[in-house]
N, C-alpha and C positions, 0 to 999 in steps of 0.2 A: 585552469583553476577558476577563471571567471565564469565560464559556462557551467561548471559544476555548481557554483553558488547560485547562478540563475536557475538551474534545474531544481535546486533545493528550495528556492523561493517559490517557484511554480508549484512544486509538490506540496509545499506548506499551504499555499493559497488554495489548491484543489482540496486538500484535507479540510481546510477551514470552510470552504464552500459546501463540501459534503456534510459537515456537521450542522449546517443550517438546513439542508434538504432533508436529512434523516433525523427524526427525533430521538432515535436510539443511540446516536453518537454525540458525545459531549466533549467539547474542548474549552478550556479556560483561557481564551485569548489567542492571539496570533503567535505569541512566544511559545505556547504549548504546541501549536501546529508546527512550528519550526523544529522543535525537539522531536515531536512525533514523526515528522517527515524524515529527519535524520536517522532516527532509530529504525523506521520502516525500511529505509535504504540499506542500513546495515543488516537487518534481518533478511531482506531480500538477497543481499550479496553473500551472506555467510550461511544461513540456515536453510533457506529455500532450495538451493541446489542439492543439498543432502537429502531433504525430504522428497524432492522430485525424483532423485535417483532411486530412493527406496520405494517410492510409489509408482515407478515406471510400469510395472505389469498392469496395475489397475487403471493407470492413465491410458495405456494402449487399449485395454478392453473397453473403456468408456469413450474411446476415440478422442481423447484429450479433454473431455469435460471435467475430469477429476482435478485438473489444474485450477479450475475455478474454486474448488473446495480448498485447495492448498493456498490460494490467494487469500481466501477468507480466514483461514487459520493463521496466516502470517499477520493479518490485520488484528486478529484477536490477541496474538502473542505480543504485538506492539502495544496494544491496549493494556496488557498486564505489566509491561515494562515501564511505561510512561505514566507517571502519577496523575497528570492533569488531562489525560486522554482516556475516555471510557467508551467501550462498545457494549451495548446491552446484551446481545445474544448472537447466536450463529447466523440466524436468518438476516439480521441487520448487517452483520459483517459480510455475508455472502452477497447481498444486493449492493452494499456500499463498495465492495471490492470490484464488482462488475462496473459500477459507475466510475470508480477511480481508474480502472483499466481503460475505459473508453476516453476519459479525460486525458490520461497519459498518452493514449494513441494520437489524439488530436493536437495536444500542446507540447509534449516533450519528445516523443519519438521522431517528430519531423526535424528536430534540432540536431545538428551535427555536434557530437561531443568529442572534443579533442583536447589534448593537453596544451595549454598556453605557455 
């Protein structure tokens, strides 16, 4: 449980950092980043696998590059669900989702997640 909270805090910090880097992403404080990180985690856990399954043929044809589009769409969906989190457009979401994926690769994926 503790590691999940640490991962949530790291995800929120990365979203907050991304909002400073990209002018098209707006967050109203760190609390909004926490809520957005939580909702993004839920969206990635529930909706993303269904979309990935439906988009499997095009993902195979594009050699996996379509998964970047799916990540951007999940970020835009989170933006529409969280009131204090806004992404201006698809291109901003696309580039920000790549940056967020890279940050996750370096900071979160190296951590072992287990139930305490």
